[in-house]
C-alpha positions, -999 to 999 in steps of 0.1 A, spaced: 10 227 -213 19 215 -251 8 180 -256 38 160 -250 41 174 -216 7 160 -209 9 127 -219 40 127 -193 14 141 -166 -9 118 -172 19 88 -174 30 98 -141 -7 97 -127 -10 58 -145 25 50 -123 9 67 -92 -18 51 -89 -2 19 -97 27 20 -76 -1 28 -49 -26 5 -58 -1 -26 -55 18 -12 -25 -15 -15 -6 -26 -49 -17 2 -66 -12 7 -49 24 -24 -56 37 -26 -87 19 3 -100 37 -9 -84 68 -41 -107 58 -17 -137 56 0 -132 86 -30 -130 109 -43 -160 95 -16 -179 100 -13 -156 139 -53 -170 144 -43 -207 144 -21 -209 176 -40 -180 191 -61 -194 228 -55 -169 250 -79 -140 248 -59 -115 254 -30 -126 223 -67 -119 195 -73 -90 214 -30 -73 207 -39 -94 169 -72 -71 167 -46 -40 170 -24 -55 147 -47 -59 123 -62 -19 128 -28 -2 128 -13 -22 101 -39 -9 81 -37 27 90 -3 20 84 -8 11 49 -24 35 36 2 65 40 31 42 28 19 32 -4 8 67 -11 43 74 -5 56 50 -27 30 59 -52 43 93 -50 75 87 -57 63 60 -83 45 88 -101 83 108 -98 100 83 -112 72 78 -139 72 113 -152 114 117 -150 111 83 -173 94 106 -197 
């Protein structure tokens, strides 16, 4: 591996990390904002239980989605060089 190839891989890995972290923060942040808005209107406890499931499954779903976005960002970062 030559120097340019190594440098390109570092840029691709940086792009992967940045896009993964940013997409995860945006998805979880928007989920928490939505939960806060919905939490102000809940009067029935069964609705609160459903909101808890939405938070749990939404947080779980954010991980693979953000990883997929990060992989695409890393590939684009590698090919741009």
